[in-house]
Each structure stands twice: as structure tokens, then as C-alpha cells.
C-alpha positions in Angstrom: -4.6 -15.1 -2.1 -5.2 -12.7 0.7 -5.5 -14.1 4.3 -7.6 -12.0 6.6 -7.0 -11.3 10.2 -9.1 -9.5 12.8 -8.0 -7.2 15.6 -10.5 -7.3 18.4 -8.9 -4.4 20.1 -9.1 -2.0 17.1 -12.7 -0.9 17.7 -13.3 -1.5 14.0 -16.1 -3.9 13.2 -15.0 -7.3 11.7 -16.8 -6.7 8.4 -15.1 -3.3 8.0 -11.7 -4.9 8.8 -12.2 -7.3 6.0 -13.2 -4.5 3.6 -10.2 -2.4 4.6 -7.8 -5.4 4.2 -9.1 -6.0 0.6 -8.8 -2.3 -0.2 -5.3 -2.1 1.2 -4.2 -5.2 -0.8 -5.7 -3.7 -3.9 -3.9 -0.4 -3.3 -0.6 -2.1 -2.6 -0.8 -4.3 -5.7 -1.1 -7.5 -3.6 -4.4 -8.3 -5.3 -5.0 -7.8 -9.0 -7.8 -8.0 -11.4 -9.0 -11.6 -11.7 -7.7 -12.7 -8.4 -10.1 -14.7 -6.3 -10.9 -13.8 -2.7 -11.2 -16.6 -0.1 -14.6 -18.3 0.0 -17.0 -17.2 2.7 -16.7 -20.7 4.2 -12.9 -20.4 4.3 -13.0 -17.0 6.0 -15.5 -18.1 8.5 -13.4 -21.2 9.4 -10.2 -19.2 9.7 -11.6 -16.2 11.7 -14.4 -17.9 13.5 -16.9 -15.2 12.6 -20.5 -15.2 11.3 -20.9 -15.9 7.6 -23.2 -12.8 7.3 -20.2 -10.7 8.4 -18.1 -11.9 5.5 -21.1 -11.6 3.1 -21.7 -8.0 4.2 -18.0 -7.2 3.5 -18.0 -8.8 0.1 -21.3 -7.1 -0.8 -19.8 -3.7 0.1 -16.8 -4.4 -2.1 -19.1 -5.5 -4.9 -21.2 -2.3 -4.5 -18.0 -0.3 -4.8 -17.2 -2.1 -8.1 -14.0 -3.8 -6.7 -15.2 -7.4 -6.8 -17.8 -9.5 -8.5 -19.4 -12.7 -7.2 -19.8 -15.6 -9.6 -22.4 -17.9 -8.1 -20.9 -21.4 -7.5 -17.5 -20.2 -8.4 -16.4 -17.5 -6.0 -15.7 -13.8 -5.6 -13.2 -12.2 -7.9 -11.4 -8.8 -8.1 -12.7 -6.7 -10.9 -10.3 -3.7 -10.6 -7.2 -2.5 -8.8 -6.7 0.6 -6.7 -3.0 0.9 -7.5 -1.7 4.0 -9.2 1.6 5.5 -10.4 2.7 5.9 -6.8 3.1 2.1 -6.5 6.8 2.3 -7.7 7.5 4.6 -4.7 6.3 2.0 -2.2 9.4 -0.2 -1.9 11.9 2.6 -0.9 9.3 4.0 1.5 8.7 0.5 2.9 12.4 0.1 3.5 12.5 3.5 5.3 9.6 2.5 7.4 11.2 -0.8 8.4 14.3 1.1 9.5 12.1 3.5 11.5 10.2 0.5 13.1 13.5 -1.2 14.1 14.7 2.1 15.6 11.4 2.4 17.6 11.8 -1.2 18.9 15.4 -0.5 19.9 14.1 2.6 21.8 11.9 0.2 23.8 8.5 0.9 22.2 6.0 -2.0 22.1 3.6 -2.6 19.2 0.8 -0.5 20.7 3.1 2.4 21.5 4.5 2.3 17.9 1.0 2.4 16.5 -0.1 5.2 18.8 3.0 7.3 17.9 2.6 6.6 14.2 -1.1 7.4 14.1 -0.8 10.6 16.2 2.1 11.8 14.0 0.2 10.9 10.8 -3.0 12.7 12.0 -1.0 15.8 13.0 0.7 15.9 9.6 -2.6 15.5 7.7 -4.2 18.3 9.7 -1.1 20.5 9.0 -1.4 19.7 5.3 -5.1 20.7 5.3 -4.5 23.9 7.2 
């Protein structure tokens, strides 16, 4: 089962962080069709957020056709977002772990690593579009 976390420094609203974490888990194959999401009560207790925040996230996921609520039972994944590229994830993950270790050895902290990665990622995406 997925365990949510919130990053108060991200600038992303809590409900959207929950949505993104479910989408990422679906894309990476960490959640599959039929899996149950944590109950609203469990998420509220773990993250100390308003129940309406969790409900809003779950409703958005339901609108997108990714989950379905079963009253009195829970919220369940209805489809996956994985594709044929899933097989390529493991070697890429290993390469990324090596890169992260190299960045740490170079003295970069977590925030610096994120900034470097995101700026490089955005530049590469812009270059691919142009």
C-alpha cells in the first residue's frame, strides 16, 4: 500500500501532492489495478491534514478514471499507467542511483541535487521541443 508524504517547501498544494504520488506509483507499477489506497482517516492521521484535502485528491483521481470509491469499503485502483517502458526503469534507476551518489560525493545536498536535476531536465525538454 502506498504511504503518502508531504513536502511543505515544494510550493505544491497538499491535495496535488497526493494526486501526483498516486500517479507516480501507478506509472512505476508500484500500484496495480485492484490495490486499495489508504483510507481518508489513515491519511489524515499520518499527514495531519484536513480530510477534505484527501477527499479532493481522491475525487480528482476518480474523475480521471484511475480509482473508484466503494462506499464503506475503500478506494481502489481501477487502472494502471504503466506501459512498455516499465522494463527500462530498473537499469535507469541504477544509473540514477550512481549519479546521485556521485553528486553526494561532490558535496551537493538534497536541495542542490534537486535543483540541478530539474534545471537540466527542463533544459533537455526545451531542447527536444525546439
